[in-house]
ROZALUM-814736 format. One record per residue: chain; x, y, z of N, C-alpha, C in turn; residue in one letter. Coordinates in pm, whole numbers, plus 50000, padded with zeros to 5 digits. Layout:
N
PT / unit / n.u / n.v / n.w / ca.u / ca.v / ca.w / c.u / c.v / c.w / code
PT / A / X / Y / Z / X / Y / Z / X / Y / Z / A
...
//
This chain:
206
PT / unit / n.u / n.v / n.w / ca.u / ca.v / ca.w / c.u / c.v / c.w / code
PT / A / 50912 / 44926 / 72951 / 50836 / 44837 / 73038 / 50856 / 44690 / 73001 / N
PT / A / 50852 / 44663 / 72872 / 50867 / 44525 / 72826 / 51007 / 44473 / 72857 / V
PT / A / 51108 / 44555 / 72836 / 51245 / 44513 / 72867 / 51259 / 44482 / 73015 / K
PT / A / 51195 / 44560 / 73099 / 51202 / 44537 / 73243 / 51140 / 44402 / 73280 / R
PT / A / 51024 / 44373 / 73224 / 50958 / 44245 / 73252 / 51045 / 44129 / 73204 / V
PT / A / 51098 / 44141 / 73085 / 51177 / 44031 / 73028 / 51307 / 44010 / 73104 / L
PT / A / 51380 / 44118 / 73133 / 51508 / 44100 / 73201 / 51489 / 44043 / 73341 / T
PT / A / 51383 / 44082 / 73409 / 51357 / 44030 / 73543 / 51315 / 43885 / 73539 / R
PT / A / 51223 / 43854 / 73452 / 51174 / 43715 / 73448 / 51282 / 43619 / 73401 / S
PT / A / 51368 / 43664 / 73309 / 51475 / 43578 / 73258 / 51603 / 43585 / 73341 / L
PT / A / 51612 / 43683 / 73430 / 51737 / 43703 / 73502 / 51847 / 43749 / 73410 / G
PT / A / 51812 / 43832 / 73312 / 51908 / 43879 / 73212 / 51980 / 44001 / 73267 / F
PT / A / 52106 / 43982 / 73309 / 52179 / 44087 / 73377 / 52285 / 44155 / 73294 / G
PT / A / 52291 / 44129 / 73164 / 52392 / 44196 / 73081 / 52352 / 44341 / 73054 / D
PT / A / 52452 / 44424 / 73035 / 52431 / 44567 / 73019 / 52363 / 44599 / 72886 / D
PT / A / 52243 / 44654 / 72893 / 52168 / 44685 / 72771 / 52219 / 44811 / 72701 / L
PT / A / 52316 / 44881 / 72763 / 52379 / 44993 / 72692 / 52470 / 44942 / 72581 / A
PT / A / 52502 / 44812 / 72585 / 52583 / 44749 / 72481 / 52489 / 44690 / 72377 / V
PT / A / 52504 / 44732 / 72253 / 52411 / 44691 / 72148 / 52404 / 44540 / 72132 / A
PT / A / 52517 / 44472 / 72147 / 52519 / 44327 / 72130 / 52432 / 44259 / 72236 / A
PT / A / 52433 / 44311 / 72357 / 52351 / 44253 / 72464 / 52203 / 44276 / 72438 / N
PT / A / 52171 / 44392 / 72383 / 52031 / 44420 / 72350 / 51981 / 44324 / 72242 / E
PT / A / 52068 / 44289 / 72148 / 52029 / 44192 / 72045 / 52006 / 44053 / 72105 / R
PT / A / 52088 / 44016 / 72202 / 52070 / 43886 / 72268 / 51935 / 43883 / 72339 / V
PT / A / 51902 / 43990 / 72409 / 51771 / 43995 / 72477 / 51659 / 43987 / 72374 / L
PT / A / 51674 / 44054 / 72262 / 51573 / 44048 / 72156 / 51555 / 43904 / 72107 / W
PT / A / 51666 / 43834 / 72090 / 51657 / 43695 / 72044 / 51585 / 43609 / 72146 / D
PT / A / 51614 / 43630 / 72273 / 51548 / 43550 / 72377 / 51399 / 43585 / 72387 / R
PT / A / 51370 / 43713 / 72367 / 51229 / 43753 / 72368 / 51154 / 43691 / 72251 / A
PT / A / 51219 / 43681 / 72136 / 51157 / 43620 / 72019 / 51124 / 43474 / 72044 / T
PT / A / 51211 / 43404 / 72118 / 51188 / 43263 / 72147 / 51066 / 43242 / 72237 / Q
PT / A / 51024 / 43347 / 72309 / 50910 / 43335 / 72400 / 50776 / 43368 / 72334 / L
PT / A / 50779 / 43413 / 72209 / 50656 / 43453 / 72143 / 50564 / 43333 / 72119 / L
PT / A / 50434 / 43354 / 72119 / 50340 / 43246 / 72087 / 50366 / 43192 / 71946 / P
PT / A / 50335 / 43065 / 71928 / 50357 / 43004 / 71797 / 50227 / 42949 / 71737 / V
PT / A / 50119 / 42948 / 71813 / 49991 / 42897 / 71763 / 49883 / 43004 / 71776 / E
PT / A / 49787 / 42997 / 71683 / 49673 / 43090 / 71684 / 49720 / 43234 / 71703 / D
PT / A / 49815 / 43276 / 71617 / 49881 / 43404 / 71635 / 49785 / 43522 / 71628 / L
PT / A / 49679 / 43507 / 71551 / 49583 / 43617 / 71539 / 49523 / 43653 / 71675 / T
PT / A / 49499 / 43551 / 71755 / 49440 / 43576 / 71887 / 49543 / 43590 / 71998 / G
PT / A / 49647 / 43504 / 71994 / 49740 / 43502 / 72107 / 49844 / 43614 / 72104 / T
PT / A / 49888 / 43653 / 71986 / 49995 / 43753 / 71980 / 49952 / 43888 / 72037 / M
PT / A / 49833 / 43942 / 72000 / 49792 / 44069 / 72061 / 49777 / 44059 / 72212 / P
PT / A / 49721 / 43947 / 72261 / 49703 / 43934 / 72405 / 49839 / 43925 / 72476 / R
PT / A / 49933 / 43854 / 72415 / 50066 / 43837 / 72475 / 50140 / 43971 / 72483 / Y
PT / A / 50146 / 44042 / 72371 / 50221 / 44168 / 72370 / 50155 / 44273 / 72459 / T
PT / A / 50021 / 44281 / 72454 / 49952 / 44377 / 72539 / 49969 / 44342 / 72686 / Q
PT / A / 49970 / 44211 / 72714 / 49989 / 44166 / 72852 / 50126 / 44204 / 72906 / G
PT / A / 50230 / 44190 / 72822 / 50365 / 44229 / 72865 / 50370 / 44378 / 72898 / L
PT / A / 50310 / 44461 / 72812 / 50314 / 44605 / 72834 / 50235 / 44643 / 72959 / M
PT / A / 50119 / 44582 / 72979 / 50037 / 44612 / 73096 / 50108 / 44567 / 73224 / D
PT / A / 50175 / 44453 / 73217 / 50246 / 44401 / 73334 / 50356 / 44498 / 73377 / L
PT / A / 50431 / 44549 / 73278 / 50536 / 44644 / 73311 / 50485 / 44777 / 73360 / G
PT / A / 50364 / 44816 / 73313 / 50310 / 44946 / 73349 / 50240 / 44946 / 73484 / A
PT / A / 50191 / 44829 / 73529 / 50107 / 44827 / 73649 / 50160 / 44742 / 73764 / T
PT / A / 50239 / 44640 / 73733 / 50284 / 44546 / 73837 / 50436 / 44543 / 73848 / V
PT / A / 50501 / 44519 / 73737 / 50648 / 44506 / 73736 / 50710 / 44645 / 73721 / C
PT / A / 50690 / 44727 / 73823 / 50731 / 44866 / 73818 / 50882 / 44880 / 73839 / L
PT / A / 50935 / 44992 / 73793 / 51078 / 45015 / 73808 / 51117 / 45017 / 73955 / A
PT / A / 51032 / 45079 / 74039 / 51056 / 45081 / 74183 / 50936 / 45021 / 74255 / R
PT / A / 50964 / 44947 / 74358 / 50860 / 44883 / 74440 / 50763 / 44800 / 74357 / N
PT / A / 50811 / 44704 / 74280 / 50721 / 44617 / 74204 / 50637 / 44532 / 74299 / P
PT / A / 50511 / 44506 / 74260 / 50423 / 44424 / 74343 / 50432 / 44278 / 74298 / T
PT / A / 50540 / 44215 / 74336 / 50569 / 44080 / 74288 / 50462 / 43979 / 74331 / C
PT / A / 50399 / 43999 / 74447 / 50300 / 43904 / 74495 / 50177 / 43898 / 74406 / L
PT / A / 50153 / 44003 / 74329 / 50038 / 44006 / 74239 / 50074 / 43964 / 74097 / L
PT / A / 50200 / 43934 / 74073 / 50245 / 43909 / 73937 / 50213 / 43767 / 73892 / C
PT / A / 50150 / 43751 / 73778 / 50115 / 43616 / 73732 / 50237 / 43533 / 73688 / P
PT / A / 50352 / 43598 / 73661 / 50470 / 43521 / 73622 / 50568 / 43506 / 73738 / V
PT / A / 50523 / 43535 / 73859 / 50611 / 43524 / 73976 / 50681 / 43388 / 73987 / Q
PT / A / 50608 / 43276 / 73964 / 50676 / 43145 / 73979 / 50791 / 43125 / 73880 / P
PT / A / 50790 / 43200 / 73768 / 50893 / 43184 / 73666 / 51002 / 43291 / 73674 / L
PT / A / 50987 / 43388 / 73764 / 51072 / 43507 / 73763 / 51202 / 43485 / 73838 / C
PT / A / 51312 / 43494 / 73767 / 51444 / 43476 / 73828 / 51474 / 43590 / 73926 / V
PT / A / 51441 / 43713 / 73888 / 51471 / 43827 / 73973 / 51396 / 43818 / 74105 / A
PT / A / 51272 / 43770 / 74101 / 51196 / 43757 / 74225 / 51257 / 43650 / 74315 / Q
PT / A / 51303 / 43540 / 74256 / 51369 / 43435 / 74336 / 51498 / 43487 / 74398 / R
PT / A / 51567 / 43576 / 74327 / 51690 / 43634 / 74380 / 51660 / 43738 / 74488 / E
PT / A / 51537 / 43782 / 74495 / 51500 / 43883 / 74593 / 51549 / 44022 / 74558 / G
PT / A / 51580 / 44045 / 74431 / 51635 / 44175 / 74391 / 51584 / 44216 / 74253 / A
PT / A / 51454 / 44231 / 74236 / 51402 / 44266 / 74103 / 51449 / 44402 / 74054 / P
PT / A / 51479 / 44494 / 74147 / 51515 / 44629 / 74106 / 51657 / 44637 / 74048 / E
PT / A / 51729 / 44527 / 74052 / 51860 / 44524 / 73986 / 51847 / 44520 / 73835 / R
PT / A / 51730 / 44483 / 73787 / 51707 / 44467 / 73643 / 51615 / 44577 / 73593 / Y
PT / A / 51628 / 44618 / 73468 / 51735 / 44583 / 73374 / 51864 / 44659 / 73406 / P
PT / A / 51976 / 44606 / 73359 / 52105 / 44671 / 73378 / 52133 / 44756 / 73254 / V
PT / A / 52151 / 44885 / 73276 / 52185 / 44974 / 73166 / 52265 / 45091 / 73220 / K
PT / A / 52392 / 45091 / 73190 / 52477 / 45199 / 73237 / 52443 / 45327 / 73162 / T
PT / A / 52465 / 45437 / 73227 / 52436 / 45566 / 73166 / 52554 / 45608 / 73079 / R
PT / A / 52525 / 45637 / 72956 / 52629 / 45685 / 72866 / 52645 / 45836 / 72883 / K
PT / A / 52766 / 45878 / 72916 / 52792 / 46020 / 72931 / 52799 / 46088 / 72794 / L
PT / A / 52734 / 46201 / 72784 / 52732 / 46273 / 72659 / 52869 / 46335 / 72632 / K
PT / A / 52920 / 46311 / 72514 / 53050 / 46366 / 72477 / 53034 / 46513 / 72441 / R
PT / A / 53126 / 46596 / 72490 / 53119 / 46738 / 72465 / 53250 / 46785 / 72400 / T
PT / A / 53250 / 46908 / 72356 / 53369 / 46969 / 72297 / 53385 / 47109 / 72355 / A
PT / A / 53510 / 47151 / 72365 / 53539 / 47283 / 72419 / 53660 / 47341 / 72346 / Q
PT / A / 53655 / 47469 / 72313 / 53767 / 47537 / 72249 / 53838 / 47625 / 72351 / S
PT / A / 53970 / 47615 / 72356 / 54050 / 47694 / 72449 / 54167 / 47757 / 72373 / L
PT / A / 54204 / 47877 / 72413 / 54318 / 47946 / 72355 / 54429 / 47952 / 72459 / W
PT / A / 54550 / 47912 / 72420 / 54664 / 47904 / 72511 / 54767 / 48010 / 72473 / L
PT / A / 54806 / 48092 / 72570 / 54909 / 48192 / 72546 / 55046 / 48127 / 72566 / L
PT / A / 55118 / 48106 / 72457 / 55249 / 48042 / 72461 / 55355 / 48151 / 72450 / Q
PT / A / 55392 / 48210 / 72563 / 55488 / 48321 / 72566 / 55626 / 48269 / 72603 / A
PT / A / 55727 / 48318 / 72533 / 55866 / 48280 / 72558 / 55954 / 48406 / 72560 / R
PT / A / 56064 / 48395 / 72632 / 56166 / 48499 / 72630 / 56278 / 48455 / 72536 / T
PT / A / 56366 / 48547 / 72496 / 56476 / 48509 / 72407 / 56566 / 48400 / 72462 / P
PT / A / 56576 / 48388 / 72596 / 56661 / 48285 / 72653 / 56586 / 48155 / 72684 / D
PT / A / 56462 / 48141 / 72634 / 56390 / 48014 / 72641 / 56300 / 47993 / 72760 / G
PT / A / 56280 / 48096 / 72845 / 56187 / 48082 / 72956 / 56043 / 48087 / 72904 / A
PT / A / 55952 / 48020 / 72974 / 55810 / 48020 / 72936 / 55726 / 48070 / 73054 / V
PT / A / 55616 / 48136 / 73020 / 55527 / 48191 / 73124 / 55421 / 48086 / 73157 / W
PT / A / 55416 / 48045 / 73285 / 55322 / 47943 / 73330 / 55252 / 47989 / 73457 / L
PT / A / 55134 / 47934 / 73478 / 55065 / 47957 / 73605 / 55000 / 47827 / 73649 / H
PT / A / 54960 / 47821 / 73775 / 54900 / 47699 / 73829 / 54749 / 47705 / 73811 / K
PT / A / 54693 / 47598 / 73754 / 54550 / 47594 / 73725 / 54468 / 47584 / 73853 / R
PT / A / 54353 / 47650 / 73857 / 54267 / 47643 / 73976 / 54199 / 47508 / 73988 / P
PT / A / 54150 / 47480 / 74108 / 54074 / 47359 / 74137 / 53933 / 47399 / 74177 / T
PT / A / 53827 / 47336 / 74123 / 53830 / 47231 / 74020 / 53838 / 47292 / 73881 / P
PT / A / 53840 / 47204 / 73780 / 53844 / 47249 / 73643 / 53940 / 47166 / 73561 / G
PT / A / 53950 / 47200 / 73434 / 54041 / 47129 / 73344 / 54184 / 47148 / 73392 / V
PT / A / 54258 / 47037 / 73405 / 54400 / 47038 / 73445 / 54419 / 47100 / 73583 / W
PT / A / 54325 / 47077 / 73673 / 54330 / 47137 / 73807 / 54461 / 47104 / 73877 / A
PT / A / 54524 / 47208 / 73934 / 54644 / 47191 / 74013 / 54772 / 47177 / 73935 / G
PT / A / 54765 / 47172 / 73802 / 54885 / 47158 / 73720 / 54934 / 47295 / 73673 / L
PT / A / 55062 / 47303 / 73647 / 55116 / 47424 / 73584 / 55079 / 47422 / 73436 / F
PT / A / 55047 / 47538 / 73384 / 54992 / 47541 / 73249 / 55018 / 47677 / 73185 / C
PT / A / 55012 / 47681 / 73053 / 55006 / 47809 / 72983 / 54876 / 47879 / 73021 / L
PT / A / 54872 / 48010 / 73024 / 54745 / 48080 / 73050 / 54637 / 48037 / 72949 / P
PT / A / 54519 / 48008 / 73001 / 54409 / 47953 / 72921 / 54297 / 48056 / 72912 / V
PT / A / 54241 / 48071 / 72791 / 54134 / 48168 / 72769 / 54023 / 48102 / 72685 / F
PT / A / 53902 / 48156 / 72699 / 53788 / 48103 / 72626 / 53777 / 48156 / 72484 / D
PT / A / 53856 / 48259 / 72450 / 53850 / 48315 / 72315 / 53981 / 48385 / 72285 / S
PT / A / 54004 / 48410 / 72157 / 54123 / 48483 / 72116 / 54118 / 48627 / 72168 / H
PT / A / 53998 / 48683 / 72174 / 53982 / 48820 / 72222 / 54019 / 48832 / 72369 / E
PT / A / 53976 / 48734 / 72449 / 54011 / 48735 / 72591 / 54161 / 48722 / 72609 / Q
PT / A / 54224 / 48637 / 72528 / 54368 / 48620 / 72536 / 54439 / 48751 / 72506 / L
PT / A / 54399 / 48816 / 72397 / 54464 / 48942 / 72360 / 54447 / 49048 / 72468 / A
PT / A / 54331 / 49048 / 72532 / 54306 / 49147 / 72638 / 54396 / 49124 / 72759 / A
PT / A / 54444 / 49000 / 72776 / 54532 / 48969 / 72888 / 54678 / 48998 / 72862 / G
PT / A / 54709 / 49050 / 72745 / 54847 / 49084 / 72708 / 54861 / 49236 / 72711 / V
PT / A / 54972 / 49287 / 72766 / 54992 / 49433 / 72763 / 54972 / 49488 / 72622 / P
PT / A / 54906 / 49603 / 72613 / 54867 / 49659 / 72483 / 54984 / 49671 / 72387 / A
PT / A / 55101 / 49704 / 72440 / 55218 / 49724 / 72354 / 55254 / 49598 / 72277 / R
PT / A / 55222 / 49482 / 72333 / 55268 / 49356 / 72274 / 55160 / 49281 / 72197 / W
PT / A / 55038 / 49332 / 72192 / 54929 / 49259 / 72126 / 54954 / 49241 / 71977 / R
PT / A / 55021 / 49334 / 71916 / 55051 / 49322 / 71774 / 55154 / 49216 / 71743 / G
PT / A / 55219 / 49161 / 71848 / 55321 / 49058 / 71828 / 55263 / 48916 / 71840 / H
PT / A / 55134 / 48904 / 71870 / 55072 / 48771 / 71884 / 55067 / 48701 / 71748 / L
PT / A / 55098 / 48572 / 71749 / 55095 / 48491 / 71626 / 55019 / 48362 / 71654 / R
PT / A / 54926 / 48328 / 71568 / 54849 / 48205 / 71586 / 54935 / 48084 / 71551 / D
PT / A / 54937 / 47988 / 71642 / 55004 / 47862 / 71615 / 54910 / 47763 / 71548 / G
PT / A / 54952 / 47638 / 71543 / 54871 / 47534 / 71480 / 54773 / 47474 / 71582 / H
PT / A / 54644 / 47490 / 71556 / 54543 / 47433 / 71645 / 54545 / 47281 / 71637 / A
PT / A / 54507 / 47216 / 71747 / 54501 / 47070 / 71751 / 54396 / 47026 / 71852 / F
PT / A / 54360 / 46899 / 71846 / 54256 / 46844 / 71934 / 54321 / 46750 / 72034 / V
PT / A / 54287 / 46769 / 72161 / 54330 / 46677 / 72266 / 54206 / 46606 / 72320 / H
PT / A / 54207 / 46473 / 72318 / 54089 / 46393 / 72354 / 54096 / 46352 / 72500 / V
PT / A / 53996 / 46396 / 72578 / 53977 / 46348 / 72714 / 53872 / 46238 / 72713 / L
PT / A / 53843 / 46183 / 72830 / 53751 / 46069 / 72836 / 53615 / 46102 / 72775 / T
PT / A / 53559 / 46216 / 72811 / 53426 / 46251 / 72761 / 53421 / 46391 / 72703 / H
PT / A / 53537 / 46441 / 72660 / 53540 / 46576 / 72604 / 53655 / 46588 / 72504 / K
PT / A / 53629 / 46658 / 72396 / 53733 / 46693 / 72299 / 53773 / 46838 / 72321 / D
PT / A / 53900 / 46859 / 72351 / 53952 / 46994 / 72370 / 54015 / 47042 / 72239 / L
PT / A / 53960 / 47146 / 72183 / 54017 / 47208 / 72062 / 54109 / 47320 / 72111 / H
PT / A / 54239 / 47298 / 72102 / 54337 / 47387 / 72160 / 54400 / 47476 / 72052 / L
PT / A / 54405 / 47606 / 72082 / 54456 / 47705 / 71987 / 54573 / 47779 / 72051 / H
PT / A / 54695 / 47735 / 72028 / 54810 / 47809 / 72083 / 54830 / 47942 / 72012 / P
PT / A / 54862 / 48043 / 72089 / 54893 / 48176 / 72035 / 55032 / 48213 / 72086 / V
PT / A / 55123 / 48238 / 71995 / 55264 / 48255 / 72029 / 55296 / 48403 / 72054 / L
PT / A / 55390 / 48423 / 72146 / 55433 / 48559 / 72178 / 55577 / 48555 / 72227 / L
PT / A / 55663 / 48632 / 72166 / 55801 / 48648 / 72210 / 55815 / 48784 / 72276 / D
PT / A / 55856 / 48784 / 72403 / 55868 / 48909 / 72479 / 55992 / 48904 / 72568 / V
PT / A / 56041 / 49018 / 72611 / 56151 / 49020 / 72707 / 56105 / 48967 / 72844 / P
PT / A / 56197 / 48921 / 72923 / 56165 / 48864 / 73053 / 56100 / 48965 / 73147 / R
PT / A / 56128 / 49091 / 73133 / 56073 / 49190 / 73226 / 55923 / 49214 / 73206 / Q
PT / A / 55867 / 49162 / 73098 / 55723 / 49177 / 73074 / 55646 / 49084 / 73168 / V
PT / A / 55543 / 49137 / 73232 / 55455 / 49058 / 73318 / 55324 / 49031 / 73244 / T
PT / A / 55283 / 48906 / 73243 / 55159 / 48869 / 73174 / 55047 / 48849 / 73275 / L
PT / A / 54991 / 48728 / 73287 / 54882 / 48708 / 73384 / 54936 / 48726 / 73526 / S
PT / A / 54851 / 48781 / 73614 / 54896 / 48820 / 73747 / 54947 / 48709 / 73836 / G
PT / A / 54898 / 48584 / 73813 / 54938 / 48476 / 73903 / 55042 / 48384 / 73839 / D
PT / A / 55104 / 48429 / 73730 / 55203 / 48346 / 73663 / 55345 / 48391 / 73690 / G
PT / A / 55439 / 48318 / 73628 / 55580 / 48351 / 73644 / 55658 / 48291 / 73528 / A
PT / A / 55779 / 48342 / 73508 / 55867 / 48287 / 73406 / 55941 / 48166 / 73464 / W
PT / A / 55945 / 48058 / 73385 / 56019 / 47938 / 73423 / 56124 / 47912 / 73317 / F
PT / A / 56250 / 47901 / 73362 / 56360 / 47880 / 73269 / 56353 / 47743 / 73204 / D
PT / A / 56427 / 47729 / 73093 / 56426 / 47605 / 73016 / 56458 / 47481 / 73101 / A
PT / A / 56552 / 47486 / 73197 / 56575 / 47366 / 73280 / 56466 / 47341 / 73384 / P
PT / A / 56383 / 47444 / 73412 / 56284 / 47433 / 73520 / 56152 / 47372 / 73475 / Q
PT / A / 56097 / 47424 / 73366 / 55959 / 47385 / 73334 / 55942 / 47237 / 73302 / W
PT / A / 56043 / 47168 / 73243 / 56021 / 47024 / 73221 / 56003 / 46943 / 73349 / P
PT / A / 56045 / 47000 / 73464 / 56033 / 46927 / 73591 / 55898 / 46950 / 73659 / Q
PT / A / 55816 / 47037 / 73603 / 55687 / 47069 / 73664 / 55580 / 46969 / 73621 / L
PT / A / 55473 / 46963 / 73700 / 55356 / 46887 / 73660 / 55278 / 46965 / 73556 / G
PT / A / 55282 / 46920 / 73433 / 55219 / 46989 / 73322 / 55114 / 46901 / 73256 / L
PT / A / 55005 / 46956 / 73204 / 54912 / 46876 / 73122 / 54986 / 46820 / 73001 / P
PT / A / 54952 / 46698 / 72962 / 55022 / 46632 / 72853 / 55027 / 46714 / 72724 / A
PT / A / 54915 / 46774 / 72681 / 54922 / 46850 / 72555 / 55009 / 46975 / 72567 / P
PT / A / 55012 / 47036 / 72686 / 55095 / 47155 / 72707 / 55243 / 47117 / 72705 / V
PT / A / 55274 / 47007 / 72771 / 55415 / 46961 / 72770 / 55461 / 46931 / 72626 / R
PT / A / 55375 / 46864 / 72552 / 55409 / 46832 / 72413 / 55426 / 46960 / 72331 / K
PT / A / 55339 / 47057 / 72354 / 55345 / 47183 / 72281 / 55475 / 47257 / 72311 / L
PT / A / 55513 / 47264 / 72436 / 55635 / 47335 / 72474 / 55759 / 47261 / 72423 / L
PT / A / 55754 / 47129 / 72428 / 55869 / 47051 / 72384 / 55892 / 47065 / 72234 / A
PT / A / 55784 / 47092 / 72161 / 55797 / 47102 / 72014 / 55846 / 47240 / 71970 / S
PT / A / 55864 / 47329 / 72065 / 55925 / 47454 / 72025 / 55851 / 47577 / 72058 / G
//
């Protein structure tokens, strides 16, 4: 409530999600504090700010005509008090673990499928993706599950998510069919496809 009153009255439009801007507002608020008879004036001043934000200078539909600081309020003069305070929403960073089936044939073909939309890497060709090692193994013909080998896990950073990627290697003959919507792509073919950056890097490294 106090930040709302201060940002509106001062016309302080900097983003309060930035710590440096919040410190600037704090400094300006400090300059407005009473300097005389603090025992009496400070409690009335601070309580008045809180009451003003709670009853008059509301987040929505503020009653500016009843506000005692209306003549000094920059936001009211601008006719847009609800623009203040400015604070962008910080998106919560998340993490996700994915297992990638990296299957190859002796002649260098790789098994790829097109990712569904929406979702991670939507519309791109990709290694089959699973939520667990168990799900990945279940998607491989039983005869070949004993040939699965864990590769080196790594982290791929997206804007608001960390992907913990676990490649699982498998060498099989070309006649083996893996996921139902995938296909084998020869060594000259797959580099020309639209691939997620970490998958392309993984395939290029061997």
